[in-house]
Every structure is written in structure tokens, then in C-alpha cells.
C-alpha positions as CSV (number, residue, x, y, z in Angstrom):
1,M,0.0,0.0,0.0
2,N,1.2,3.5,-0.8
3,N,2.6,5.3,2.3
4,A,0.3,8.3,2.0
5,L,-2.8,6.0,1.7
6,Q,-1.6,3.9,4.6
7,T,-1.3,7.0,6.7
8,L,-4.9,8.0,5.9
9,M,-6.1,4.4,6.8
10,D,-4.1,4.3,10.0
11,R,-5.5,7.6,11.2
12,G,-9.1,6.7,10.4
13,F,-9.8,8.7,7.2
14,F,-10.6,5.8,4.8
15,A,-14.1,4.9,3.9
16,Q,-14.4,4.0,0.2
17,C,-12.2,4.1,-2.9
18,T,-13.1,3.5,-6.5
19,D,-9.9,1.5,-7.1
20,I,-7.5,1.4,-4.1
21,D,-4.9,-0.8,-5.8
22,G,-4.9,1.4,-8.9
23,L,-4.7,4.6,-6.8
24,S,-1.8,3.2,-4.7
25,K,0.1,2.3,-7.8
26,L,-0.4,5.7,-9.3
27,M,0.7,7.5,-6.1
28,D,3.8,5.3,-5.9
29,S,4.8,6.4,-9.4
30,G,5.0,10.1,-8.5
31,S,3.1,13.2,-7.4
32,V,-0.7,13.1,-7.9
33,T,-3.0,16.1,-8.1
34,F,-6.1,15.8,-6.0
35,Y,-9.0,18.1,-5.0
36,V,-11.5,18.6,-2.3
37,G,-14.5,20.9,-2.8
38,C,-16.7,22.8,-0.4
39,D,-19.7,25.1,-1.2
40,P,-19.7,28.6,0.4
41,T,-23.3,28.3,1.7
42,G,-22.3,30.2,4.8
43,P,-19.8,32.8,6.0
44,S,-17.6,30.2,7.7
45,L,-16.6,26.6,7.6
46,H,-17.3,24.5,10.6
47,I,-15.2,21.6,11.9
48,G,-17.3,19.0,10.1
49,H,-16.0,20.5,6.8
50,M,-12.4,20.1,7.9
51,V,-11.9,16.3,7.8
52,P,-11.0,16.3,4.1
53,F,-8.7,19.3,4.6
54,F,-6.8,17.5,7.4
55,A,-6.4,14.7,4.9
56,F,-5.3,17.3,2.3
57,K,-2.4,18.3,4.5
58,H,-1.3,14.6,5.0
59,L,-1.4,14.1,1.2
60,R,0.5,17.3,0.6
61,A,3.1,16.4,3.2
62,A,3.6,13.1,1.3
63,G,4.5,15.1,-1.9
64,H,1.1,15.3,-3.6
65,R,-0.5,18.4,-5.0
66,G,-3.8,19.7,-3.7
67,I,-6.6,21.9,-5.0
68,A,-9.2,23.4,-2.6
69,L,-12.2,24.0,-4.9
70,V,-14.6,26.6,-3.5
71,G,-18.0,26.2,-5.1
72,G,-18.9,29.7,-6.0
73,G,-21.0,28.2,-8.9
74,T,-22.5,25.1,-7.3
75,A,-23.5,27.1,-4.2
76,R,-26.0,28.9,-6.4
77,I,-27.9,25.6,-6.4
78,G,-27.0,23.7,-3.2
79,D,-26.0,20.1,-2.7
80,P,-28.9,17.9,-1.7
81,S,-26.5,15.3,-0.1
82,G,-27.3,14.7,3.5
83,K,-30.1,17.3,3.5
84,T,-33.7,16.6,4.2
85,E,-34.9,19.8,2.6
86,M,-33.7,22.3,0.0
87,R,-31.0,24.7,1.0
88,K,-31.9,28.4,1.3
89,M,-31.0,30.3,-1.9
90,L,-28.3,32.9,-1.4
91,S,-27.7,36.1,-3.5
92,Y,-24.7,35.9,-5.8
93,E,-23.2,38.8,-3.9
94,Q,-23.5,36.9,-0.6
95,I,-21.9,33.8,-2.2
96,D,-19.0,35.8,-3.5
97,E,-18.4,37.2,0.0
98,N,-18.6,33.8,1.5
99,V,-16.0,32.6,-1.0
100,K,-13.6,35.3,0.2
101,N,-14.1,34.3,3.9
102,I,-13.7,30.6,3.3
103,E,-10.6,31.0,1.1
104,A,-9.0,33.0,3.8
105,Q,-9.8,30.4,6.4
106,L,-8.4,27.6,4.2
107,N,-5.3,29.6,3.5
108,K,-4.7,30.1,7.2
109,F,-5.0,26.3,7.7
110,I,-3.3,25.0,4.6
111,G,-1.0,27.8,3.5
112,F,-1.5,28.0,-0.3
113,D,1.7,28.5,-2.3
114,G,0.2,28.3,-5.8
115,E,2.2,25.2,-6.6
116,T,1.7,22.3,-4.1
117,A,-1.6,23.8,-2.8
118,F,-3.9,26.3,-4.3
119,T,-7.6,27.3,-4.7
120,D,-9.9,27.3,-7.7
121,N,-13.6,28.4,-8.0
122,N,-16.1,26.6,-10.2
123,K,-17.9,29.9,-10.7
124,F,-15.3,30.4,-13.5
125,W,-16.7,27.7,-15.6
126,L,-20.3,27.3,-14.4
127,A,-21.6,30.9,-14.1
128,D,-21.8,31.5,-17.9
129,L,-22.5,27.9,-18.9
130,N,-24.7,27.4,-22.0
131,Y,-27.4,25.1,-20.6
132,I,-28.4,23.5,-24.0
133,D,-24.8,22.8,-24.9
134,F,-24.2,21.4,-21.3
135,L,-27.2,19.1,-21.6
136,R,-26.0,17.8,-25.0
137,D,-22.4,17.3,-24.0
138,I,-22.6,16.3,-20.3
139,G,-26.3,15.5,-19.5
140,S,-26.3,12.8,-22.2
141,C,-23.7,10.9,-20.2
142,F,-25.9,10.4,-17.2
143,S,-28.6,7.8,-16.5
144,V,-31.5,9.0,-14.4
145,N,-32.2,5.5,-13.2
146,R,-28.6,5.2,-11.9
147,M,-28.6,8.6,-10.3
148,L,-31.7,7.7,-8.3
149,T,-29.9,4.7,-6.8
150,F,-27.5,7.0,-4.9
151,E,-28.3,7.6,-1.3
152,A,-28.4,11.4,-1.5
153,Y,-31.2,11.3,-4.0
154,K,-33.0,8.4,-2.5
155,K,-33.3,10.2,0.9
156,R,-34.5,13.4,-0.8
157,M,-37.1,11.6,-2.9
158,E,-38.9,10.9,0.4
159,T,-39.4,14.6,1.2
160,G,-39.2,16.1,-2.3
161,L,-36.3,16.6,-4.6
162,T,-36.4,19.7,-6.8
163,F,-35.2,19.7,-10.4
164,I,-32.5,22.3,-9.7
165,E,-31.0,20.0,-7.0
166,F,-31.2,17.1,-9.3
167,N,-28.7,18.8,-11.6
168,Y,-26.1,19.1,-8.8
169,Q,-24.5,15.7,-9.5
170,L,-23.9,16.7,-13.1
171,L,-22.3,20.0,-12.0
172,Q,-20.0,18.3,-9.5
173,S,-19.0,15.7,-12.0
174,F,-18.3,18.5,-14.5
175,D,-16.0,20.1,-11.9
176,F,-13.9,17.0,-11.7
177,L,-13.7,17.0,-15.5
178,K,-12.7,20.6,-15.7
179,L,-10.0,20.2,-13.0
180,H,-8.7,17.2,-14.8
181,E,-8.4,19.3,-18.0
182,R,-7.0,22.4,-16.3
183,H,-4.7,20.9,-13.7
184,N,-4.4,17.1,-14.6
185,C,-6.3,16.4,-11.4
186,C,-6.7,12.6,-11.0
187,L,-8.3,12.2,-7.6
188,Q,-11.3,13.7,-5.8
189,I,-11.5,13.3,-2.0
190,G,-14.4,14.1,0.3
191,G,-16.9,12.9,2.9
192,D,-18.6,9.6,2.4
193,D,-21.9,11.5,1.7
194,Q,-20.2,12.6,-1.6
195,W,-19.6,9.0,-2.8
196,G,-22.4,9.1,-5.5
197,N,-21.2,12.5,-6.9
198,I,-17.5,11.4,-6.9
199,V,-18.3,8.1,-8.7
200,A,-20.3,10.0,-11.2
201,G,-17.4,12.3,-11.8
202,V,-14.9,9.4,-12.3
203,D,-17.3,7.9,-14.8
204,L,-17.8,11.1,-16.7
205,I,-14.1,11.7,-17.1
206,R,-13.6,8.2,-18.5
207,R,-16.4,8.7,-20.9
208,K,-15.3,12.1,-22.2
209,T,-11.6,11.3,-22.4
210,D,-12.2,8.0,-24.1
211,S,-14.3,9.8,-26.8
212,K,-11.6,12.4,-27.3
213,D,-8.3,10.5,-27.6
214,G,-9.3,6.8,-27.3
215,N,-7.4,6.5,-24.0
216,S,-9.1,5.9,-20.7
217,H,-7.5,8.4,-18.2
218,Q,-6.9,7.1,-14.7
219,V,-8.9,9.0,-12.2
220,F,-10.1,8.0,-8.7
221,G,-12.4,8.8,-5.9
222,L,-11.6,8.5,-2.2
223,T,-14.0,9.2,0.7
224,F,-13.7,9.5,4.4
225,P,-16.2,8.5,7.1
226,L,-18.7,11.1,8.3
227,I,-17.4,11.7,11.8
228,T,-19.7,11.2,14.7
229,T,-19.2,11.2,18.4
230,S,-19.5,7.9,20.4
231,D,-23.2,8.7,21.1
232,G,-24.0,8.9,17.4
233,K,-24.2,12.7,17.2
234,K,-22.7,14.7,14.3
235,M,-19.1,15.8,15.0
236,G,-18.8,19.4,16.0
237,K,-22.4,20.0,17.1
238,T,-22.8,22.1,20.3
239,E,-25.6,23.5,22.3
240,K,-25.2,26.7,20.3
241,G,-25.0,24.9,16.9
242,A,-22.0,24.0,14.7
243,L,-18.4,24.5,15.8
244,F,-17.4,27.3,13.4
245,L,-13.9,28.3,12.5
246,N,-14.9,32.0,12.6
247,S,-14.0,33.2,16.1
248,Q,-16.9,35.7,16.0
249,M,-19.3,32.8,15.5
250,T,-17.6,30.3,17.9
251,P,-15.2,32.1,20.4
252,V,-11.8,30.5,20.6
253,F,-12.3,29.6,24.2
254,D,-15.5,27.8,23.4
255,F,-13.8,26.0,20.5
256,F,-11.0,24.9,22.9
257,Q,-13.5,23.7,25.5
258,Y,-15.4,21.6,23.0
259,W,-12.4,19.4,22.5
260,R,-11.4,19.5,26.1
261,N,-14.9,18.1,27.0
262,V,-15.2,15.3,24.5
263,T,-16.0,11.9,25.9
264,D,-13.1,9.6,26.9
265,V,-13.8,7.1,24.1
266,D,-13.6,9.8,21.4
267,V,-10.2,11.2,22.4
268,E,-7.9,8.8,20.5
269,K,-10.0,8.9,17.3
270,F,-10.0,12.7,17.3
271,L,-6.3,12.9,18.1
272,K,-5.7,10.8,14.9
273,L,-8.1,12.8,12.7
274,F,-7.7,16.4,13.9
275,T,-4.1,16.7,14.9
276,F,-0.7,15.9,13.3
277,L,0.8,14.2,16.3
278,S,2.5,11.0,15.4
279,L,0.7,7.7,16.1
280,D,3.4,6.8,18.6
281,E,2.8,10.1,20.5
282,I,-0.9,9.5,20.5
283,K,-0.4,6.1,21.9
284,D,1.7,7.5,24.7
285,L,-0.9,10.1,25.5
286,M,-3.7,7.5,25.6
287,S,-1.6,5.3,28.0
288,G,-1.5,8.2,30.5
289,N,-4.0,10.6,32.2
290,I,-7.0,10.9,30.0
291,N,-7.6,14.6,31.0
292,K,-4.0,15.4,29.9
293,A,-4.8,13.8,26.6
294,K,-8.0,15.8,26.3
295,E,-6.1,19.0,27.1
296,R,-3.5,18.2,24.4
297,L,-6.2,17.4,21.9
298,A,-7.9,20.8,22.6
299,Y,-4.6,22.6,22.3
300,E,-3.5,20.9,19.1
301,V,-6.8,21.4,17.2
302,T,-7.1,25.0,18.4
303,K,-3.5,25.6,17.3
304,E,-4.2,24.2,13.8
305,I,-7.3,26.3,13.3
306,H,-6.6,29.5,15.2
307,G,-2.8,29.6,15.5
308,V,-0.3,29.1,18.4
309,E,-1.0,32.5,20.1
310,E,-4.8,31.9,20.3
311,A,-4.2,28.3,21.5
312,D,-1.9,29.5,24.3
313,K,-4.5,32.0,25.4
314,A,-7.3,29.4,25.4
315,L,-5.2,27.0,27.4
316,A,-4.3,29.8,29.9
317,G,-8.0,30.7,30.1
318,A,-9.0,27.1,30.8
319,K,-6.4,26.8,33.5
320,A,-7.6,30.0,35.1
321,A,-11.2,28.8,34.9
322,F,-10.8,25.2,36.0
323,G,-7.5,25.2,37.9
324,G,-7.8,28.4,39.9
325,G,-4.7,29.9,38.4
326,G,-3.3,31.2,35.1
327,D,-4.3,34.3,33.1
328,R,-7.9,35.2,33.7
329,S,-7.9,37.7,30.8
330,S,-7.9,34.7,28.5
331,M,-11.3,33.6,29.9
332,P,-14.6,34.5,28.2
333,T,-15.1,38.1,29.3
334,V,-18.2,40.1,29.6
335,K,-18.2,43.9,30.2
336,L,-21.0,45.3,32.3
337,A,-21.7,48.8,33.3
338,K,-20.4,49.7,36.8
339,D,-23.6,51.3,37.8
340,M,-25.4,48.0,37.5
341,F,-23.6,47.0,40.7
342,A,-24.3,50.3,42.5
343,G,-26.6,50.7,45.5
344,D,-28.3,47.4,46.4
345,G,-26.5,45.8,43.5
346,I,-27.7,43.4,40.8
347,G,-29.7,40.2,41.5
348,I,-28.0,36.9,40.9
349,V,-30.6,35.9,38.3
350,D,-30.2,39.1,36.3
351,L,-26.4,38.8,36.5
352,F,-26.2,35.4,35.0
353,F,-28.6,36.4,32.3
354,A,-26.7,39.6,31.5
355,A,-23.5,37.6,31.4
356,G,-25.0,35.4,28.6
357,L,-24.5,32.2,30.6
358,V,-28.2,31.4,30.2
359,S,-30.7,32.1,27.5
360,T,-33.6,33.4,29.6
361,K,-34.1,34.7,33.2
362,S,-36.2,31.6,33.8
363,D,-33.2,29.5,33.0
364,A,-31.1,31.6,35.3
365,R,-33.7,31.1,38.1
366,R,-33.7,27.3,37.7
367,L,-29.9,27.3,37.5
368,V,-29.7,29.0,40.9
369,Q,-32.4,27.0,42.6
370,Q,-30.9,23.7,41.3
371,G,-27.5,24.6,42.7
372,G,-25.7,25.2,39.4
373,S,-24.6,28.8,39.9
374,Y,-21.2,29.7,41.3
375,V,-19.5,33.0,42.0
376,T,-15.9,33.9,42.9
377,C,-16.0,37.2,44.7
378,G,-13.1,39.4,45.6
379,E,-10.0,37.4,46.6
380,G,-12.1,34.6,48.1
381,E,-12.9,31.1,47.0
382,E,-15.7,30.1,44.7
383,R,-19.1,29.8,46.4
384,N,-22.3,28.1,45.3
385,I,-25.3,30.4,45.2
386,T,-28.7,28.8,45.7
387,D,-30.8,31.8,46.8
388,I,-32.3,33.8,44.0
389,G,-32.5,36.8,46.3
390,V,-28.7,37.2,46.5
391,K,-27.3,40.4,45.0
392,L,-23.8,41.3,43.9
393,R,-22.2,44.7,44.5
394,E,-19.2,46.6,43.4
395,E,-17.3,45.6,46.5
396,D,-17.7,41.9,45.5
397,F,-15.1,42.4,42.7
398,D,-11.5,41.6,43.4
399,S,-8.6,44.1,43.4
400,N,-8.3,43.8,39.6
401,G,-12.0,44.6,39.1
402,E,-13.0,41.1,38.2
403,L,-15.8,38.8,39.2
404,I,-16.0,35.1,38.0
405,L,-19.3,33.4,37.3
406,R,-19.7,29.7,36.6
407,A,-22.9,28.0,35.3
408,G,-22.8,24.2,35.8
409,K,-19.5,22.5,35.2
410,K,-18.3,24.0,32.0
411,K,-19.6,27.5,31.3
412,F,-17.6,30.5,32.7
413,A,-17.7,34.2,32.4
414,R,-15.2,36.8,33.7
415,I,-17.1,40.0,34.5
416,I,-15.3,43.4,34.3
417,F,-16.6,46.9,34.2
418,S,-17.1,48.5,30.8
């Protein structure tokens, strides 16, 4: 087995391949150009999008050449794969703005150099496509009966598949063909929900290249498992929604804490998928203290996505929040007006609501009554507040003008004056 493919298998990336022996042989013969696509249907990628891009970096490190295709064209339709209903249509201007944001996020993670790694945008060949010519040239290569056997379409047939979405597989297959022509791309990688689209692209290239020069070009598809947690939930789903790469949508501290709080049985799997630690180092971590392994996981993933400086801050904030030491300024911080604490002060229910640790005041009241609210006042130790009549005043802040709130086991807020 080719070393790069073996690395992917050993780390848990492998799900299906159109021809694993043929791909291994091709990769042994020299550098292979591959691509992974993502549609800019939102302003930020989330961690679920990143599995193929971690594989991207492994393949690049092994000497292969990667293309990150941002679907500025296909996003105008929306991929039905894995969806129970049609995606919301976005304006072309919004899609273009999303493309810029996502390309910037991927560049920060991958580091495009224009040679071994670069981006492309299918808007360049899809936006002005002649539909009649496309149907004659590309649509004639597809069997409706076969398309309906793929899982993505079968699921949507149960709830209603629109004609515009039905075209998506043709467009993604056309992307593979164009990248093959433009960059000699021979491999598409992606999540296993893309299997049908990838197989269709492989078949289209063989059909079109055979008809042009009589030679069947070697192209391949490789998919990765859709990552779930041990309880069967989608990877990266939180109480607040998806775990986004954009720090305005998911604060870095919350991103760090997500990984720090994964279940014990998921730690090794996530270390292999979402870090570049060697398998030997991962084995050593897993043979020791599981909380140390979780902390290392959180640090490494945060470093890869947000950089070393932000990872250091998040680690320091976590130590301050959970260990009683470290740099409190790295904790999630909320600024409140000083006059809110004047006179009789602010009630504990209103304070937890104002700090954003609960969604409603009713939630705050239940939190206090059920013993889940904690306050660290002044220079003293943390105390549990169970009386909804308690009020906090300015003198409860420490010498640095800080007050620490904790809701349950995992949610913290550092309160300072605005």
C-alpha cells in the first residue's frame, strides 16, 4: 500500500475508494494532483467540513498536489447530499463574500503556495455555462435510473427533490472533468456522503476522455467517514449549533473547551483525525492521564485552526477557569456597566442572564435553585449560590476589578466593568 494512503487508513480517514490498488500504484509512481470541494453556503466553515482538509495536509506532506475548490458556482444551487430539505437560496453577492471568507480560512489552515496547494472556483466555468450545450455534452452521459440509486437522491425523494438540485451531481462531475483538464487532477477526496457524486465524476471523465483520444484516463475517488461522536451525534455539534472556524461565531475559548470536554472514548479517534501528532505520541498520550490527553487534543486542534497564540490564550484561560490559576484575561469576558452594581447591586438571576450564561431569566432562576450557579468574589474562594435573592455589588469584585461566574461544570464568564 502507498505510504500516504496507509497514513490515511491508520488515522481513520478511509471509507471507500473507487480502485484502491490502482490509486496506490499511481501514487507510488509520483506526485498526484487531487482536489476537495466545499460550497460557500455560509460565511464560515465548521469543523465538520475540515476532515478532508486535514487529509489534504497529510497528502501534501507526502508530496502530492492539492486543490481546494470553493464552489462559487454550485453554491447557487446547493448540494442535496445529507439534507432533508432544499437549502436556502443565497444572493450571488453573498456567495462571493462567503467565497472570500472561506478561502481566507483555508489559506490560514493549509498555506496556499500556488504550486503544491492552491484554490480554484467553479464559478469560473459554471456561471456562464450554456445550458443547452451542457445538456447535449454532459447530460447525455448520465442515467436518471442510476442517479436515483445513490443515497443522497433516495433520501430526498422521500421529502421532495427539486429539479434544480437534481442537476447538482452533473455539475460536481463536470467540476472534476474541468479540474482534470485544467490541472491534470486525478483524484477527488471528500466525505462519504459525496460518494455518489464522486463516482459519477470518475465515470464522466472516463467517458469524455475515451471519446476524445481513445485512451481511458486514470482518475479515482476516495471518501472519508462522516465523523460522529460515540453517542452517534454529528461531529462538532454544540448547544449553540455548529463549531465554526470563525471566532466571532464560535469564540476560541468555546472552541477549545469543545475538544477538552469530548467523551473519553472519542479522544484517540479525534487525536488521529484532527491533529498531526505521530501515532506513537498519540499512543503514549492515551496510556497516561485521559484529562491530559484531552487538554493536548484541545490545544493541538485550536493551534491548527486559530494559531499558536490563540491556542496559548485558550489554554491559559482554561487553567484559570478550572484550575484556579493562570491568566484570567484569556477567559470568556463580559463587560457590564459599573452602575449595575451600585446601591443594592444586581440580583444573581439578572447577573447570570446579563453575562450570557443562560438564554432566559427563567433558565437563570432554575440554575440558581438547582445549585448550578457559582461566584468567585473578591480574593475569596468560589461559592455556590442557591438563593435567587442574592445580590452582587461593586465591593464583591477583586482588586483587579473582576468577578468570576460559573454555570454548571463547563460555562464560565469573567465580569469586568465597561
